[in-house]
Phi, psi and omega in degrees: 000321182289330180291320179296316183291329182287321176294323176292318176297316174303313178302313182295319183288325174298317180295319177301313184295316176298319178299322180289330179290339181276355190273006186290133176303137180294323179299320178292322186287333181228106179295170182298140183287161178294140182094001179243162178230162177233139181226147178238138176234144174275127185243177175255018178293141187236349184212182178291332176293322176302314183300312182298314184297309185297311183298325183279326175295319180285339177296335179275353179277138186295133175090352182280129177259329176201145176223134181218125177259122169272101187299314186300318184268347179065029180255123176260121176259122177237133177256127188214165175266118183289345177279347180246348177206174184228167179293327178300315179296321178299313181299319178297321181293321174300317176294322182283346176279346180111008183239154175294149177228112183060234178270356177278130178281159180295152173299127185299319183293317186287322178298321178296335178275354180289154166303158179302322183290347181263353184274155185303332178285347178285138171288161177291142180219000000 
C-alpha cells in the first residue's frame, strides 16, 4: 500500500511539474521571424469581445502574421511583413473595426456598429 501511495504521489508531482513547464507565453518563446516587424497600438478596447473582434479583423489584413490584444492595458501588438503592409494601414484597419488607434479616433460608422459593451462608455467587465 505504501508503494502504491508513493507511486501515485510521484506521478502527480511529475504531472504538476510538466503542466507548469507548458505555461510559458508563446510570444516570449518565439521571437519575431526574420523579415517581420512588430508594432503596438493603444486602443479603446474594453473586453474580450473587443479582443476577438480586433484579432479576427487584423487576421484578414494583408501581411499580418499575428495580432494580440492585451485587454487590461488595451495594447494591441501586431506582427507583420513590412513588404506587404505598413503601420499606417494597420492603424487604419483598427479604426475601421471601430476602435481608436493611438491618438486617432475610431471610424464613426464602425464604432456605432459595436455592441454596447465594446463602446468607450462601457465600464470594464
